[in-house]
C-alpha positions as YAML, in Angstrom:
chain: A
units: angstrom
residues:
- id: 1
  name: MET
  ca: [9.26, 12.78, -10.48]
- id: 2
  name: ARG
  ca: [12.43, 10.78, -9.95]
- id: 3
  name: SER
  ca: [12.10, 7.12, -10.80]
- id: 4
  name: THR
  ca: [13.47, 3.88, -9.46]
- id: 5
  name: ASN
  ca: [12.97, 0.18, -10.07]
- id: 6
  name: LEU
  ca: [10.88, -2.26, -8.10]
- id: 7
  name: GLY
  ca: [13.86, -4.28, -6.94]
- id: 8
  name: ILE
  ca: [16.46, -5.53, -9.37]
- id: 9
  name: ARG
  ca: [13.91, -7.38, -11.51]
- id: 10
  name: GLY
  ca: [10.92, -5.08, -11.50]
- id: 11
  name: PRO
  ca: [9.71, -2.26, -13.74]
- id: 12
  name: GLU
  ca: [10.67, 1.39, -13.48]
- id: 13
  name: VAL
  ca: [8.23, 3.48, -11.43]
- id: 14
  name: GLY
  ca: [8.08, 6.85, -9.73]
- id: 15
  name: VAL
  ca: [9.66, 6.85, -6.28]
- id: 16
  name: ILE
  ca: [6.18, 7.38, -4.83]
- id: 17
  name: GLY
  ca: [3.14, 5.45, -6.02]
- id: 18
  name: LEU
  ca: [-0.60, 5.64, -5.42]
- id: 19
  name: GLY
  ca: [-2.71, 3.31, -3.32]
- id: 20
  name: ALA
  ca: [-6.26, 3.25, -4.72]
- id: 21
  name: MET
  ca: [-7.99, 1.31, -1.91]
- id: 22
  name: GLY
  ca: [-9.50, 4.30, -0.10]
- id: 23
  name: MET
  ca: [-11.28, 5.45, -3.23]
- id: 24
  name: SER
  ca: [-13.85, 2.70, -2.73]
- id: 25
  name: PHE
  ca: [-13.08, 0.79, 0.48]
- id: 26
  name: ALA
  ca: [-12.28, 0.95, 4.20]
- id: 27
  name: TYR
  ca: [-12.09, 4.67, 5.06]
- id: 28
  name: ASP
  ca: [-14.95, 7.12, 5.64]
- id: 29
  name: MET
  ca: [-17.52, 4.73, 4.21]
- id: 30
  name: ALA
  ca: [-20.42, 6.93, 5.33]
- id: 31
  name: SER
  ca: [-19.49, 9.54, 2.73]
- id: 32
  name: PRO
  ca: [-20.56, 9.04, -0.89]
- id: 33
  name: ARG
  ca: [-17.79, 8.06, -3.29]
- id: 34
  name: ASP
  ca: [-17.01, 10.58, -6.01]
- id: 35
  name: GLU
  ca: [-15.85, 8.43, -8.90]
- id: 36
  name: ALA
  ca: [-15.14, 11.37, -11.21]
- id: 37
  name: THR
  ca: [-12.78, 12.90, -8.65]
- id: 38
  name: SER
  ca: [-11.10, 9.55, -8.00]
- id: 39
  name: ILE
  ca: [-10.51, 9.05, -11.71]
- id: 40
  name: SER
  ca: [-9.08, 12.56, -11.99]
- id: 41
  name: VAL
  ca: [-6.74, 11.79, -9.08]
- id: 42
  name: ILE
  ca: [-5.44, 8.70, -10.90]
- id: 43
  name: HIS
  ca: [-4.93, 10.76, -14.06]
- id: 44
  name: GLN
  ca: [-3.12, 13.44, -12.07]
- id: 45
  name: ALA
  ca: [-0.93, 10.79, -10.44]
- id: 46
  name: LEU
  ca: [0.23, 9.61, -13.85]
- id: 47
  name: ASP
  ca: [0.90, 13.20, -14.93]
- id: 48
  name: LEU
  ca: [3.01, 13.71, -11.79]
- id: 49
  name: GLY
  ca: [5.04, 10.56, -12.42]
- id: 50
  name: MET
  ca: [3.36, 8.43, -9.73]
- id: 51
  name: THR
  ca: [3.10, 5.56, -12.18]
- id: 52
  name: LEU
  ca: [2.58, 2.64, -9.76]
- id: 53
  name: ILE
  ca: [-1.16, 2.24, -9.12]
- id: 54
  name: ASP
  ca: [-1.97, -0.33, -6.42]
- id: 55
  name: THR
  ca: [-5.33, -2.06, -5.99]
- id: 56
  name: ALA
  ca: [-6.74, -5.50, -5.07]
- id: 57
  name: ASP
  ca: [-9.67, -7.69, -6.03]
- id: 58
  name: VAL
  ca: [-11.03, -7.71, -2.46]
- id: 59
  name: TYR
  ca: [-11.27, -3.90, -2.30]
- id: 60
  name: GLY
  ca: [-14.97, -3.27, -2.65]
- id: 61
  name: PRO
  ca: [-14.95, -6.18, -3.34]
- id: 62
  name: TYR
  ca: [-14.15, -5.79, -7.03]
- id: 63
  name: THR
  ca: [-15.26, -2.16, -7.38]
- id: 64
  name: ASN
  ca: [-11.79, -0.73, -6.85]
- id: 65
  name: GLU
  ca: [-10.29, -2.72, -9.71]
- id: 66
  name: GLU
  ca: [-13.21, -1.62, -11.88]
- id: 67
  name: LEU
  ca: [-12.57, 2.01, -10.95]
- id: 68
  name: VAL
  ca: [-8.85, 1.71, -11.75]
- id: 69
  name: GLY
  ca: [-9.72, 0.03, -15.04]
- id: 70
  name: ARG
  ca: [-12.01, 2.90, -16.05]
- id: 71
  name: ALA
  ca: [-9.40, 5.47, -15.03]
- id: 72
  name: LEU
  ca: [-6.68, 3.80, -17.09]
- id: 73
  name: ALA
  ca: [-8.73, 3.37, -20.25]
- id: 74
  name: GLY
  ca: [-6.59, 4.97, -22.96]
- id: 75
  name: ARG
  ca: [-3.72, 5.41, -20.48]
- id: 76
  name: ARG
  ca: [-2.71, 1.80, -19.84]
- id: 77
  name: ASP
  ca: [0.78, 2.22, -21.26]
- id: 78
  name: ARG
  ca: [1.54, 5.00, -18.77]
- id: 79
  name: ALA
  ca: [0.74, 2.97, -15.66]
- id: 80
  name: VAL
  ca: [2.34, 0.12, -13.74]
- id: 81
  name: ILE
  ca: [-0.67, -1.80, -12.43]
- id: 82
  name: ALA
  ca: [-0.29, -3.75, -9.19]
- id: 83
  name: THR
  ca: [-3.19, -5.81, -7.92]
- id: 84
  name: LYS
  ca: [-3.58, -8.59, -5.38]
- id: 85
  name: VAL
  ca: [-5.17, -11.99, -4.91]
- id: 86
  name: GLY
  ca: [-5.52, -14.26, -1.91]
- id: 87
  name: MET
  ca: [-8.32, -12.66, 0.10]
- id: 88
  name: GLU
  ca: [-12.02, -13.11, -0.44]
- id: 89
  name: SER
  ca: [-15.09, -11.35, 0.87]
- id: 90
  name: ILE
  ca: [-17.48, -13.80, 2.50]
- id: 91
  name: ASP
  ca: [-20.01, -11.28, 3.83]
- id: 92
  name: PRO
  ca: [-20.21, -7.64, 2.64]
- id: 93
  name: THR
  ca: [-21.41, -6.39, 6.04]
- id: 94
  name: GLY
  ca: [-20.45, -9.22, 8.41]
- id: 95
  name: GLY
  ca: [-17.27, -7.70, 9.79]
- id: 96
  name: PRO
  ca: [-16.82, -5.30, 12.72]
- id: 97
  name: GLY
  ca: [-18.99, -2.22, 12.47]
- id: 98
  name: GLY
  ca: [-20.73, -3.52, 9.37]
- id: 99
  name: SER
  ca: [-17.49, -3.75, 7.40]
- id: 100
  name: PRO
  ca: [-16.87, -6.52, 4.86]
- id: 101
  name: LEU
  ca: [-15.85, -9.83, 6.38]
- id: 102
  name: VAL
  ca: [-12.85, -11.25, 4.54]
- id: 103
  name: ARG
  ca: [-10.62, -14.28, 4.86]
- id: 104
  name: PRO
  ca: [-7.50, -15.65, 3.13]
- id: 105
  name: ASN
  ca: [-7.96, -17.94, 0.16]
- id: 106
  name: GLY
  ca: [-4.72, -19.25, -1.29]
- id: 107
  name: ARG
  ca: [-6.12, -22.26, -3.12]
- id: 108
  name: PRO
  ca: [-4.52, -22.56, -6.57]
- id: 109
  name: GLU
  ca: [-7.91, -22.82, -8.28]
- id: 110
  name: HIS
  ca: [-8.93, -19.52, -6.65]
- id: 111
  name: VAL
  ca: [-5.78, -17.83, -7.96]
- id: 112
  name: ARG
  ca: [-6.30, -19.18, -11.48]
- id: 113
  name: ALA
  ca: [-9.85, -17.88, -11.63]
- id: 114
  name: SER
  ca: [-9.03, -14.58, -9.95]
- id: 115
  name: ILE
  ca: [-6.36, -13.41, -12.39]
- id: 116
  name: ASP
  ca: [-8.76, -13.67, -15.31]
- id: 117
  name: ALA
  ca: [-11.46, -11.80, -13.38]
- id: 118
  name: SER
  ca: [-9.00, -9.07, -12.38]
- id: 119
  name: LEU
  ca: [-7.88, -8.60, -15.96]
- id: 120
  name: ARG
  ca: [-11.48, -8.18, -17.08]
- id: 121
  name: ARG
  ca: [-12.18, -5.59, -14.40]
- id: 122
  name: LEU
  ca: [-8.96, -3.71, -15.08]
- id: 123
  name: GLY
  ca: [-9.52, -3.76, -18.84]
- id: 124
  name: THR
  ca: [-6.07, -5.09, -19.67]
- id: 125
  name: ASP
  ca: [-4.42, -8.26, -20.91]
- id: 126
  name: HIS
  ca: [-1.81, -8.29, -18.14]
- id: 127
  name: VAL
  ca: [-0.93, -6.79, -14.78]
- id: 128
  name: ASP
  ca: [2.59, -5.58, -14.13]
- id: 129
  name: LEU
  ca: [2.70, -6.85, -10.55]
- id: 130
  name: TYR
  ca: [0.49, -9.63, -9.20]
- id: 131
  name: GLN
  ca: [0.70, -9.88, -5.41]
- id: 132
  name: LEU
  ca: [-0.35, -12.46, -2.86]
- id: 133
  name: HIS
  ca: [-2.45, -10.35, -0.50]
- id: 134
  name: ARG
  ca: [-2.04, -12.65, 2.50]
- id: 135
  name: VAL
  ca: [-0.64, -16.14, 2.99]
- id: 136
  name: ASP
  ca: [-3.43, -18.64, 3.58]
- id: 137
  name: PRO
  ca: [-2.47, -20.69, 6.67]
- id: 138
  name: GLN
  ca: [-4.50, -23.61, 5.28]
- id: 139
  name: VAL
  ca: [-2.53, -23.81, 2.00]
- id: 140
  name: PRO
  ca: [1.25, -24.28, 1.65]
- id: 141
  name: ILE
  ca: [2.68, -21.08, 0.24]
- id: 142
  name: GLU
  ca: [4.49, -23.10, -2.43]
- id: 143
  name: GLU
  ca: [1.15, -24.19, -3.89]
- id: 144
  name: THR
  ca: [-0.31, -20.69, -3.91]
- id: 145
  name: TRP
  ca: [2.87, -19.14, -5.29]
- id: 146
  name: GLY
  ca: [3.06, -21.81, -7.98]
- id: 147
  name: ALA
  ca: [-0.40, -20.76, -9.19]
- id: 148
  name: LEU
  ca: [0.72, -17.12, -9.32]
- id: 149
  name: ALA
  ca: [3.78, -18.23, -11.29]
- id: 150
  name: GLU
  ca: [1.41, -19.83, -13.81]
- id: 151
  name: ALA
  ca: [-0.02, -16.37, -14.46]
- id: 152
  name: VAL
  ca: [3.47, -15.15, -15.38]
- id: 153
  name: ALA
  ca: [4.07, -18.13, -17.66]
- id: 154
  name: ALA
  ca: [0.75, -17.41, -19.39]
- id: 155
  name: GLY
  ca: [1.64, -13.73, -19.92]
- id: 156
  name: LYS
  ca: [-1.13, -12.54, -17.61]
- id: 157
  name: ALA
  ca: [1.31, -11.04, -15.08]
- id: 158
  name: ARG
  ca: [4.82, -9.66, -15.51]
- id: 159
  name: HIS
  ca: [6.10, -9.86, -11.93]
- id: 160
  name: LEU
  ca: [5.02, -11.33, -8.60]
- id: 161
  name: GLY
  ca: [4.93, -9.86, -5.11]
- id: 162
  name: LEU
  ca: [4.09, -10.86, -1.55]
- id: 163
  name: SER
  ca: [2.32, -8.92, 1.19]
- id: 164
  name: GLU
  ca: [2.74, -9.03, 4.97]
- id: 165
  name: VAL
  ca: [5.14, -11.96, 5.06]
- id: 166
  name: SER
  ca: [8.12, -13.15, 7.09]
- id: 167
  name: VAL
  ca: [11.60, -13.75, 5.70]
- id: 168
  name: GLU
  ca: [10.98, -17.49, 5.95]
- id: 169
  name: GLN
  ca: [7.88, -17.16, 3.76]
- id: 170
  name: ILE
  ca: [9.79, -15.05, 1.23]
- id: 171
  name: GLN
  ca: [12.45, -17.75, 1.02]
- id: 172
  name: ARG
  ca: [9.89, -20.49, 0.49]
- id: 173
  name: ALA
  ca: [8.28, -18.51, -2.33]
- id: 174
  name: GLN
  ca: [11.65, -17.74, -3.91]
- id: 175
  name: ALA
  ca: [12.35, -21.45, -4.20]
- id: 176
  name: VAL
  ca: [9.37, -21.66, -6.57]
- id: 177
  name: HIS
  ca: [9.54, -18.36, -8.51]
- id: 178
  name: PRO
  ca: [11.40, -15.03, -8.08]
- id: 179
  name: VAL
  ca: [9.90, -12.52, -5.66]
- id: 180
  name: THR
  ca: [9.96, -9.02, -7.14]
- id: 181
  name: THR
  ca: [8.36, -7.08, -4.27]
- id: 182
  name: VAL
  ca: [7.11, -7.32, -0.72]
- id: 183
  name: GLN
  ca: [4.29, -5.05, 0.43]
- id: 184
  name: SER
  ca: [4.01, -4.34, 4.16]
- id: 185
  name: GLU
  ca: [2.67, -1.67, 6.44]
- id: 186
  name: PHE
  ca: [5.68, 0.56, 7.06]
- id: 187
  name: SER
  ca: [5.81, 4.10, 8.37]
- id: 188
  name: LEU
  ca: [7.24, 6.19, 11.17]
- id: 189
  name: TRP
  ca: [4.80, 4.48, 13.52]
- id: 190
  name: THR
  ca: [4.93, 0.94, 12.09]
- id: 191
  name: ARG
  ca: [8.55, -0.13, 11.73]
- id: 192
  name: ASP
  ca: [8.42, -3.91, 12.27]
- id: 193
  name: VAL
  ca: [9.88, -4.64, 8.83]
- id: 194
  name: GLN
  ca: [13.13, -2.89, 9.74]
- id: 195
  name: ALA
  ca: [14.13, -5.83, 11.94]
- id: 196
  name: GLU
  ca: [14.33, -8.57, 9.29]
- id: 197
  name: VAL
  ca: [12.23, -8.06, 6.16]
- id: 198
  name: LEU
  ca: [13.74, -4.76, 4.98]
- id: 199
  name: PRO
  ca: [17.37, -5.93, 5.39]
- id: 200
  name: TYR
  ca: [16.53, -9.16, 3.55]
- id: 201
  name: CYS
  ca: [14.90, -7.25, 0.70]
- id: 202
  name: ARG
  ca: [17.90, -4.94, 0.42]
- id: 203
  name: GLU
  ca: [20.30, -7.88, 0.31]
- id: 204
  name: HIS
  ca: [18.32, -9.78, -2.33]
- id: 205
  name: GLY
  ca: [17.23, -6.91, -4.55]
- id: 206
  name: ILE
  ca: [13.54, -7.13, -3.68]
- id: 207
  name: GLY
  ca: [11.42, -4.00, -3.82]
- id: 208
  name: LEU
  ca: [9.51, -2.95, -0.70]
- id: 209
  name: LEU
  ca: [6.12, -1.25, -1.03]
- id: 210
  name: PRO
  ca: [5.09, 0.46, 2.23]
- id: 211
  name: TYR
  ca: [1.33, 0.76, 2.54]
- id: 212
  name: SER
  ca: [-0.30, 3.16, 5.04]
- id: 213
  name: PRO
  ca: [2.93, 5.20, 4.91]
- id: 214
  name: LEU
  ca: [1.22, 8.15, 6.60]
- id: 215
  name: GLY
  ca: [0.03, 6.11, 9.57]
- id: 216
  name: ARG
  ca: [-3.53, 6.03, 8.16]
- id: 217
  name: GLY
  ca: [-3.59, 9.82, 8.29]
- id: 218
  name: PHE
  ca: [-2.36, 10.11, 11.86]
- id: 219
  name: LEU
  ca: [1.19, 11.22, 11.07]
- id: 220
  name: VAL
  ca: [-0.06, 14.26, 9.18]
- id: 221
  name: GLY
  ca: [-2.01, 15.47, 12.21]
- id: 222
  name: ARG
  ca: [-5.43, 14.77, 10.74]
- id: 223
  name: PHE
  ca: [-6.95, 13.32, 13.91]
- id: 224
  name: ALA
  ca: [-6.54, 14.59, 17.46]
- id: 225
  name: SER
  ca: [-9.35, 12.56, 19.01]
- id: 226
  name: PHE
  ca: [-11.36, 9.41, 18.37]
- id: 227
  name: ASP
  ca: [-14.51, 11.46, 17.78]
- id: 228
  name: GLU
  ca: [-12.93, 13.09, 14.73]
- id: 229
  name: LEU
  ca: [-12.84, 9.76, 12.88]
- id: 230
  name: PRO
  ca: [-15.66, 9.38, 10.34]
- id: 231
  name: GLN
  ca: [-18.44, 6.92, 11.11]
- id: 232
  name: ASN
  ca: [-18.08, 3.44, 9.54]
- id: 233
  name: ASP
  ca: [-14.35, 4.09, 9.20]
- id: 234
  name: GLN
  ca: [-11.96, 1.16, 9.55]
- id: 235
  name: ARG
  ca: [-9.72, 3.18, 11.89]
- id: 236
  name: ARG
  ca: [-12.41, 3.20, 14.58]
- id: 237
  name: ARG
  ca: [-11.64, -0.49, 15.16]
- id: 238
  name: LEU
  ca: [-7.85, -0.15, 15.38]
- id: 239
  name: PRO
  ca: [-6.21, -0.09, 18.84]
- id: 240
  name: ARG
  ca: [-3.93, 2.87, 18.06]
- id: 241
  name: PHE
  ca: [-6.91, 5.09, 17.35]
- id: 242
  name: GLN
  ca: [-8.75, 4.33, 20.58]
- id: 243
  name: GLN
  ca: [-8.93, 7.46, 22.71]
- id: 244
  name: ASP
  ca: [-6.29, 6.67, 25.36]
- id: 245
  name: ASN
  ca: [-3.80, 5.36, 22.82]
- id: 246
  name: LEU
  ca: [-4.51, 8.14, 20.38]
- id: 247
  name: ARG
  ca: [-3.91, 10.76, 23.06]
- id: 248
  name: ALA
  ca: [-0.60, 9.13, 23.96]
- id: 249
  name: ASN
  ca: [0.40, 9.00, 20.29]
- id: 250
  name: LEU
  ca: [-0.14, 12.69, 19.60]
- id: 251
  name: ASP
  ca: [3.48, 13.35, 20.47]
- id: 252
  name: ILE
  ca: [4.55, 11.30, 17.43]
- id: 253
  name: ALA
  ca: [2.64, 13.57, 15.06]
- id: 254
  name: THR
  ca: [4.08, 16.59, 16.87]
- id: 255
  name: LYS
  ca: [7.65, 15.41, 16.30]
- id: 256
  name: VAL
  ca: [6.99, 14.83, 12.59]
- id: 257
  name: ARG
  ca: [5.57, 18.34, 12.32]
- id: 258
  name: GLU
  ca: [8.62, 19.80, 14.11]
- id: 259
  name: VAL
  ca: [10.90, 18.36, 11.43]
- id: 260
  name: ALA
  ca: [8.52, 19.52, 8.70]
- id: 261
  name: ASP
  ca: [8.49, 23.08, 10.03]
- id: 262
  name: ARG
  ca: [12.27, 23.08, 10.24]
- id: 263
  name: ILE
  ca: [12.71, 22.21, 6.55]
- id: 264
  name: ALA
  ca: [9.65, 24.05, 5.18]
- id: 265
  name: ALA
  ca: [7.83, 20.88, 4.21]
- id: 266
  name: THR
  ca: [4.55, 19.28, 5.22]
- id: 267
  name: PRO
  ca: [4.28, 16.36, 7.68]
- id: 268
  name: ALA
  ca: [3.14, 14.09, 4.84]
- id: 269
  name: GLN
  ca: [6.20, 14.99, 2.80]
- id: 270
  name: VAL
  ca: [8.50, 14.30, 5.75]
- id: 271
  name: ALA
  ca: [6.90, 10.92, 6.48]
- id: 272
  name: LEU
  ca: [7.17, 9.87, 2.82]
- id: 273
  name: ALA
  ca: [10.69, 11.23, 2.39]
- id: 274
  name: TRP
  ca: [11.80, 9.20, 5.42]
- id: 275
  name: LEU
  ca: [10.56, 6.04, 3.70]
- id: 276
  name: VAL
  ca: [12.18, 6.90, 0.38]
- id: 277
  name: ALA
  ca: [15.45, 7.41, 2.28]
- id: 278
  name: GLN
  ca: [15.34, 3.79, 3.48]
- id: 279
  name: GLY
  ca: [16.67, 2.55, 0.15]
- id: 280
  name: PRO
  ca: [16.41, 2.89, -3.65]
- id: 281
  name: HIS
  ca: [13.86, 0.09, -3.97]
- id: 282
  name: VAL
  ca: [11.50, 1.38, -1.24]
- id: 283
  name: VAL
  ca: [8.42, 2.86, -2.96]
- id: 284
  name: PRO
  ca: [5.65, 4.06, -0.61]
- id: 285
  name: ILE
  ca: [2.08, 3.92, -1.91]
- id: 286
  name: PRO
  ca: [0.05, 6.56, -0.02]
- id: 287
  name: GLY
  ca: [-3.65, 6.57, -0.76]
- id: 288
  name: THR
  ca: [-5.80, 9.63, -1.29]
- id: 289
  name: LYS
  ca: [-9.06, 10.64, -2.96]
- id: 290
  name: THR
  ca: [-8.12, 14.33, -3.03]
- id: 291
  name: PRO
  ca: [-6.10, 16.19, -5.71]
- id: 292
  name: LYS
  ca: [-4.61, 18.53, -3.10]
- id: 293
  name: TYR
  ca: [-3.25, 15.70, -0.97]
- id: 294
  name: LEU
  ca: [-1.98, 13.88, -4.06]
- id: 295
  name: ALA
  ca: [0.08, 16.88, -5.15]
- id: 296
  name: ASP
  ca: [1.42, 17.26, -1.61]
- id: 297
  name: ASN
  ca: [2.47, 13.61, -1.56]
- id: 298
  name: ALA
  ca: [4.15, 13.86, -4.96]
- id: 299
  name: ARG
  ca: [6.32, 16.76, -3.80]
- id: 300
  name: ALA
  ca: [7.81, 14.48, -1.14]
- id: 301
  name: ALA
  ca: [10.01, 13.05, -3.91]
- id: 302
  name: ASP
  ca: [11.96, 16.31, -3.88]
- id: 303
  name: VAL
  ca: [12.36, 16.54, -0.08]
- id: 304
  name: ARG
  ca: [15.87, 15.83, 1.15]
- id: 305
  name: LEU
  ca: [16.25, 14.95, 4.81]
- id: 306
  name: SER
  ca: [19.59, 15.71, 6.44]
- id: 307
  name: PRO
  ca: [21.35, 13.18, 8.69]
- id: 308
  name: ALA
  ca: [20.11, 15.22, 11.67]
- id: 309
  name: ASP
  ca: [16.53, 15.13, 10.37]
- id: 310
  name: LEU
  ca: [16.73, 11.37, 9.86]
- id: 311
  name: ALA
  ca: [18.19, 10.89, 13.34]
- id: 312
  name: ASP
  ca: [15.34, 12.87, 14.89]
- id: 313
  name: LEU
  ca: [12.76, 10.84, 13.01]
- id: 314
  name: ASP
  ca: [14.46, 7.54, 13.80]
- id: 315
  name: ALA
  ca: [14.29, 8.45, 17.50]
- id: 316
  name: ILE
  ca: [10.49, 8.73, 17.49]
- id: 317
  name: PRO
  ca: [9.20, 6.16, 20.00]
- id: 318
  name: ALA
  ca: [6.94, 3.27, 19.13]
- id: 319
  name: PRO
  ca: [3.24, 4.13, 19.34]
- id: 320
  name: ALA
  ca: [0.85, 3.00, 22.05]
- id: 321
  name: GLY
  ca: [-1.46, 0.22, 20.92]
- id: 322
  name: ALA
  ca: [-1.14, -2.69, 18.53]
- id: 323
  name: ARG
  ca: [-1.58, -2.29, 14.77]
- id: 324
  name: TYR
  ca: [-4.75, -4.40, 14.67]
...
């Protein structure tokens, strides 16, 4: 796979990474988790050049980092590990539909304790990218970011990133310590970052990590109705997947497939290739538990979209329904 850098300061990675969250959290929770298959998917990702592996302490909570740690045992030097801090689970079943109830926690003492716990679970002495999962509105970002910077000074993290932030928040963090990456939801049906965050990242050499780059499976045509969503699945609570909105949004998936058919690619490859085309430091992190889908995603690195293809994709209308 072709490689790029996470911004001007960050490590070299494949142009497409792997989001590990769904292996143990959020989607299709009624189905048993197959750890052996998930570990094989992570191994296959490394073999394919998808070297950025993204997780977080709150996924599970904790079990996703443990899974990634087991998968990377003996392979640590081949992976760029990205994890996150700044969210905590306060009730494992207290959220909507029996989901975990989480809240931001940006207190410096929480960050200091969390990095050591993450390193133990991941089985490593450092993470390559330590990200603030969400800004805690009760704690000045400078204080939280300063605690993350301490992890870099101590050799426990190599680089720092932010997630779901505004330009103003990026600037405030930069005044304390360099920002290597920003992670945000970004796809053909979630393009908010194109207004301000993406241009700012381009101008300042900051990498952008789009999560949910396949529209949580919608862009690849996986769901045509609300009833097709698995029980206890996070998507059942999202406005865009409610029946009326979902029906209205089907045209978006159709347009992606039209481009895919025209260039002999899959819808997933088109959606990922569109993101890669947004700039050399844009590295999408699609998640999957399935070897077949992983290989399909990896091949998106070789898809070249023409100016006409890009224009058709750029013209796709905004979806019905809010993100959350």
